[in-house]
Residue frames as a rotation matrix with the C-alpha (Angstrom) as fourth column:
PRO 1
0.042 0.631 -0.775 102.15
0.816 -0.469 -0.338 74.97
-0.576 -0.618 -0.535 99.04
GLN 2
-0.552 -0.283 -0.785 103.52
-0.126 -0.902 0.414 77.69
-0.824 0.327 0.461 96.64
GLY 3
-0.978 0.198 0.067 101.86
0.117 0.256 0.960 76.02
0.173 0.946 -0.273 93.66
ARG 4
-0.208 0.937 -0.282 98.56
0.974 0.226 0.031 75.84
0.092 -0.268 -0.959 95.53
LEU 5
-0.051 0.180 -0.982 98.81
0.463 -0.867 -0.183 79.56
-0.885 -0.464 -0.039 96.40
LEU 6
-0.846 -0.351 -0.402 99.63
-0.185 -0.513 0.838 80.47
-0.500 0.783 0.369 92.85
LEU 7
-0.766 0.635 0.100 96.72
0.476 0.456 0.752 78.46
0.431 0.624 -0.652 91.43
TYR 8
-0.071 0.790 -0.609 94.42
0.965 -0.101 -0.243 79.96
-0.254 -0.605 -0.755 94.07
GLU 9
-0.308 -0.104 -0.946 95.51
0.116 -0.991 0.071 83.58
-0.944 -0.088 0.317 93.28
CYS 10
-0.990 -0.064 -0.130 94.95
-0.120 -0.137 0.983 82.92
-0.080 0.989 0.128 89.55
SER 11
-0.492 0.868 -0.073 91.45
0.824 0.491 0.282 81.57
0.281 0.079 -0.957 90.35
LEU 12
-0.077 0.435 -0.897 90.71
0.717 -0.601 -0.353 84.79
-0.692 -0.671 -0.266 92.25
LYS 13
-0.846 -0.272 -0.459 91.14
-0.099 -0.766 0.636 86.77
-0.524 0.583 0.620 89.03
LEU 14
-0.751 0.660 0.022 87.90
0.276 0.283 0.918 85.19
0.600 0.696 -0.395 87.68
PRO 15
-0.599 0.474 0.646 84.91
-0.674 -0.733 -0.088 87.12
0.432 -0.488 0.759 89.17
PHE 16
0.482 0.862 -0.158 82.44
-0.650 0.473 0.595 84.28
0.587 -0.184 0.788 89.63
ILE 17
0.304 -0.479 -0.823 85.12
0.398 0.849 -0.347 81.82
0.865 -0.222 0.449 90.78
LYS 18
-0.708 -0.625 0.328 86.48
0.025 -0.487 -0.873 84.40
0.705 -0.610 0.361 93.24
THR 19
-0.167 0.775 0.609 83.07
-0.912 -0.356 0.203 84.87
0.374 -0.522 0.767 94.85
LEU 20
0.671 0.522 -0.527 82.48
-0.367 0.851 0.376 81.17
0.645 -0.059 0.762 95.03
LEU 21
-0.020 -0.801 -0.599 85.91
0.457 0.525 -0.718 80.32
0.889 -0.288 0.355 96.52
LEU 22
-0.772 -0.368 0.519 85.79
-0.186 -0.649 -0.737 83.11
0.608 -0.665 0.433 99.10
HIS 23
0.018 0.869 0.495 82.25
-0.915 -0.185 0.359 82.55
0.403 -0.459 0.792 100.19
SER 24
0.684 0.253 -0.684 82.73
-0.084 0.959 0.270 78.72
0.725 -0.127 0.677 100.59
ALA 25
-0.348 -0.879 -0.325 85.89
0.449 0.147 -0.881 79.36
0.823 -0.453 0.344 102.65
LEU 26
-0.693 0.123 0.710 84.12
-0.549 -0.728 -0.410 81.88
0.466 -0.675 0.572 104.88
VAL 27
0.451 0.893 -0.006 81.21
-0.723 0.369 0.584 79.44
0.524 -0.259 0.812 105.44
ARG 28
0.389 -0.381 -0.839 83.64
0.369 0.899 -0.237 76.70
0.844 -0.217 0.490 106.44
PHE 29
-0.708 -0.684 0.177 85.45
0.191 -0.426 -0.885 79.12
0.680 -0.592 0.432 108.82
CYS 30
-0.432 0.616 0.659 82.23
-0.761 -0.641 0.100 80.50
0.484 -0.459 0.745 110.31
ARG 31
0.626 0.734 -0.262 80.53
-0.498 0.635 0.590 77.20
0.600 -0.239 0.763 110.90
SER 32
0.204 -0.598 -0.775 83.62
0.566 0.718 -0.404 75.44
0.799 -0.356 0.485 112.40
PHE 33
-0.768 -0.536 0.352 84.51
0.080 -0.625 -0.777 78.50
0.636 -0.568 0.522 114.54
ALA 34
-0.143 0.827 0.544 80.95
-0.820 -0.407 0.402 78.87
0.554 -0.389 0.736 115.77
MET 35
0.710 0.390 -0.586 80.69
-0.067 0.866 0.495 75.18
0.701 -0.312 0.641 116.79
LEU 36
-0.137 -0.851 -0.507 84.07
0.675 0.295 -0.676 75.29
0.725 -0.435 0.534 118.61
ASN 37
-0.790 -0.146 0.595 83.32
-0.206 -0.851 -0.482 78.55
0.577 -0.504 0.643 120.34
THR 38
0.171 0.946 0.277 79.89
-0.767 -0.048 0.639 77.33
0.618 -0.322 0.717 121.43
ALA 39
0.638 -0.033 -0.770 81.43
0.270 0.945 0.183 74.14
0.721 -0.324 0.612 122.76
GLY 40
0.976 -0.219 0.001 83.72
-0.087 -0.384 0.919 76.24
-0.201 -0.897 -0.394 125.01
ILE 41
0.396 -0.894 0.208 86.99
0.916 0.370 -0.153 75.80
0.059 0.251 0.966 123.19
PRO 42
0.123 -0.382 -0.916 89.33
0.414 -0.819 0.398 78.69
-0.902 -0.429 0.057 123.94
LEU 43
0.748 0.322 -0.581 89.48
-0.231 -0.694 -0.682 81.42
-0.623 0.644 -0.444 121.30
LEU 44
-0.013 -0.848 -0.530 92.99
-0.930 -0.184 0.318 80.79
-0.367 0.497 -0.786 120.03
ASP 45
-0.733 -0.222 0.643 92.45
-0.079 0.967 0.243 77.09
-0.676 0.127 -0.726 119.78
ALA 46
0.314 0.914 0.257 89.15
0.372 0.131 -0.919 77.64
-0.874 0.384 -0.299 117.96
LEU 47
0.635 -0.115 -0.764 90.82
-0.617 -0.671 -0.412 79.91
-0.465 0.733 -0.497 115.46
ALA 48
-0.466 -0.883 -0.055 93.71
-0.772 0.375 0.514 77.39
-0.433 0.282 -0.856 114.88
LEU 49
-0.567 0.284 0.774 91.34
0.262 0.952 -0.157 74.46
-0.781 0.114 -0.614 114.38
SER 50
0.562 0.823 -0.076 89.07
0.227 -0.242 -0.943 76.51
-0.795 0.513 -0.323 112.11
ARG 51
0.247 -0.565 -0.787 92.01
-0.796 -0.581 0.168 77.64
-0.552 0.585 -0.594 110.06
ASN 52
-0.759 -0.528 0.381 92.74
-0.293 0.799 0.525 74.00
-0.582 0.286 -0.761 109.16
VAL 53
-0.148 0.802 0.579 89.20
0.565 0.549 -0.615 73.63
-0.811 0.236 -0.535 107.74
VAL 54
0.204 0.334 -0.920 89.17
-0.281 -0.881 -0.381 76.75
-0.938 0.337 -0.086 105.43
LYS 55
0.072 -0.314 0.947 91.09
0.767 0.624 0.149 75.42
-0.637 0.716 0.285 102.44
SER 56
0.845 0.060 0.531 91.78
0.398 -0.735 -0.549 78.92
0.357 0.675 -0.645 101.19
PRO 57
-0.049 -0.972 -0.231 95.47
0.950 0.026 -0.312 80.03
0.309 -0.235 0.922 101.52
LEU 58
-0.521 -0.177 0.835 94.60
0.099 -0.984 -0.146 83.73
0.848 0.007 0.530 101.72
ILE 59
0.452 0.719 0.528 91.97
-0.494 -0.290 0.819 83.32
0.743 -0.631 0.224 104.38
GLU 60
0.693 -0.318 -0.647 94.22
0.616 0.728 0.302 80.85
0.375 -0.608 0.700 106.25
GLN 61
-0.397 -0.896 0.200 96.87
0.708 -0.438 -0.554 83.55
0.584 -0.078 0.808 106.29
ALA 62
-0.239 0.394 0.888 94.42
-0.304 -0.898 0.317 86.11
0.922 -0.194 0.334 107.55
ILE 63
0.819 0.558 -0.133 93.31
-0.113 0.383 0.917 83.82
0.563 -0.736 0.377 110.36
LEU 64
0.316 -0.793 -0.521 96.92
0.877 0.453 -0.157 83.06
0.361 -0.407 0.839 111.28
GLU 65
-0.625 -0.520 0.581 97.74
0.304 -0.849 -0.432 86.79
0.718 -0.093 0.689 111.53
ALA 66
0.202 0.742 0.639 94.58
-0.513 -0.476 0.715 87.31
0.834 -0.472 0.284 113.58
GLU 67
0.728 -0.035 -0.685 95.65
0.467 0.757 0.457 84.44
0.502 -0.653 0.567 115.90
LYS 68
-0.233 -0.966 -0.110 98.91
0.849 -0.147 -0.507 86.26
0.473 -0.212 0.855 116.51
ARG 69
-0.624 0.019 0.781 97.27
-0.119 -0.990 -0.071 89.56
0.772 -0.137 0.621 117.25
VAL 70
0.555 0.827 0.085 94.66
-0.323 0.120 0.939 88.03
0.766 -0.549 0.333 119.53
ALA 71
0.470 -0.451 -0.759 97.40
0.762 0.642 0.090 86.23
0.446 -0.620 0.645 121.45
GLN 72
-0.665 -0.725 0.177 98.93
0.563 -0.643 -0.519 89.74
0.491 -0.246 0.836 122.01
GLY 73
-0.660 0.449 -0.602 95.65
0.520 -0.304 -0.798 90.89
-0.541 -0.840 -0.033 123.55
GLU 74
-0.886 0.315 -0.340 93.82
-0.454 -0.739 0.498 92.42
-0.094 0.596 0.798 120.62
ARG 75
-0.011 0.941 0.339 90.12
-0.404 0.306 -0.862 91.85
-0.915 -0.147 0.376 120.00
LEU 76
-0.264 -0.072 0.962 89.21
0.598 0.770 0.222 89.44
-0.757 0.634 -0.161 117.20
SER 77
0.721 0.628 0.293 87.37
0.625 -0.405 -0.668 92.07
-0.301 0.664 -0.684 115.22
GLN 78
0.725 -0.528 -0.442 90.35
-0.496 -0.846 0.195 94.38
-0.477 0.078 -0.875 115.37
ALA 79
-0.178 -0.858 0.482 92.70
-0.214 0.512 0.832 91.61
-0.960 0.045 -0.275 114.45
PHE 80
-0.018 0.277 0.961 90.78
0.834 0.533 -0.138 90.95
-0.551 0.799 -0.241 111.22
LYS 81
0.692 0.431 -0.579 90.61
0.137 -0.866 -0.481 94.67
-0.708 0.254 -0.659 110.23
ASN 82
0.001 -0.832 -0.554 94.00
-0.659 -0.417 0.626 94.58
-0.752 0.365 -0.549 108.48
ALA 83
-0.672 -0.238 0.702 93.04
0.233 0.831 0.506 91.62
-0.703 0.503 -0.502 106.33
PRO 84
-0.594 0.399 -0.698 91.57
-0.731 -0.630 0.262 92.88
-0.335 0.666 0.666 103.01
ILE 85
-0.817 0.272 -0.508 90.28
-0.144 0.758 0.637 89.39
0.558 0.593 -0.580 102.13
ILE 86
-0.680 0.580 -0.450 87.89
0.717 0.394 -0.575 89.45
-0.156 -0.713 -0.683 105.12
PRO 87
-0.187 0.672 0.716 84.58
0.519 -0.552 0.653 91.27
0.834 0.494 -0.245 104.27
GLN 88
-0.766 -0.017 0.643 83.59
-0.370 -0.806 -0.461 94.27
0.526 -0.591 0.611 106.38
LEU 89
0.310 0.950 0.031 80.33
-0.609 0.173 0.774 92.45
0.730 -0.258 0.633 107.30
VAL 90
0.431 -0.229 -0.873 82.34
0.513 0.858 0.028 89.75
0.742 -0.460 0.487 109.08
ILE 91
-0.670 -0.742 -0.020 84.42
0.450 -0.385 -0.806 92.32
0.590 -0.548 0.592 110.98
ARG 92
-0.508 0.548 0.665 81.33
-0.641 -0.756 0.133 94.34
0.575 -0.358 0.735 112.05
MET 93
0.562 0.762 -0.321 79.46
-0.358 0.574 0.736 91.17
0.746 -0.298 0.596 113.16
LEU 94
0.004 -0.657 -0.754 82.51
0.683 0.553 -0.478 90.07
0.730 -0.513 0.451 115.14
ALA 95
-0.839 -0.360 0.407 82.66
0.027 -0.775 -0.631 93.42
0.543 -0.519 0.660 116.86
LEU 96
-0.049 0.914 0.403 78.98
-0.807 -0.274 0.523 93.19
0.588 -0.299 0.751 117.76
ALA 97
0.578 0.223 -0.785 79.42
0.102 0.934 0.341 89.62
0.809 -0.278 0.518 119.01
GLU 98
-0.475 -0.820 -0.319 82.32
0.535 0.019 -0.845 90.72
0.699 -0.571 0.430 121.21
GLU 99
-0.772 0.204 0.603 80.13
-0.476 -0.814 -0.334 93.43
0.423 -0.544 0.725 122.79
THR 100
0.234 0.963 0.132 77.10
-0.862 0.143 0.486 91.19
0.449 -0.227 0.864 123.33
GLY 101
-0.408 -0.465 0.786 78.97
-0.801 0.596 -0.062 88.08
-0.439 -0.654 -0.616 124.34
LYS 102
0.502 0.672 0.544 77.21
-0.234 0.711 -0.663 85.93
-0.832 0.206 0.515 121.77
MET 103
-0.296 -0.786 -0.542 80.18
-0.784 -0.125 0.608 85.05
-0.546 0.605 -0.579 119.56
GLY 104
-0.822 -0.094 0.562 79.07
0.124 0.934 0.336 81.56
-0.556 0.346 -0.756 118.62
GLU 105
0.142 0.968 0.205 75.59
0.644 0.067 -0.762 82.59
-0.752 0.240 -0.614 117.62
ALA 106
0.489 -0.012 -0.872 76.81
-0.411 -0.885 -0.218 85.63
-0.769 0.465 -0.438 115.64
VAL 107
-0.520 -0.796 -0.310 79.44
-0.687 0.174 0.705 83.68
-0.507 0.579 -0.638 113.72
PHE 108
-0.611 0.362 0.704 77.03
0.426 0.900 -0.093 80.86
-0.667 0.243 -0.704 112.98
ASN 109
0.476 0.845 -0.243 74.65
0.341 -0.432 -0.835 83.44
-0.811 0.315 -0.494 111.54
LEU 110
0.079 -0.602 -0.795 77.52
-0.743 -0.567 0.356 84.78
-0.665 0.562 -0.492 109.40
GLY 111
-0.826 -0.380 0.417 77.92
-0.104 0.829 0.550 81.24
-0.554 0.410 -0.724 108.04
GLU 112
-0.070 0.887 0.457 74.22
0.731 0.357 -0.581 81.25
-0.679 0.293 -0.674 107.06
ILE 113
0.498 0.227 -0.837 74.58
-0.249 -0.887 -0.389 84.62
-0.831 0.403 -0.385 105.30
TYR 114
-0.239 -0.714 -0.658 77.44
-0.895 -0.101 0.435 83.45
-0.377 0.693 -0.615 103.12
């Protein structure tokens, strides 16, 4: 795992590669989380299952931290605010989805954007 993280961090220093890696990881997270959420899977379980699909150590870590904070009662959008790897658009869309109650639809649309 340490070698994988080191290789990933080195890849993130290359501008085009960084964008490609992060966007593909966000798409995987958004699509899997949206499907699980729409299917009625509890939020923490959906986060844990989606984390396994991401294939990005930094985003996996951000999701793991968010899981812990959500388990303590924090909103998902707030839980992701401290993760610099998560784009602000994702955080704002999650906040909007929490207010409207359309989490699955909003997160699926995020996957389409990225």
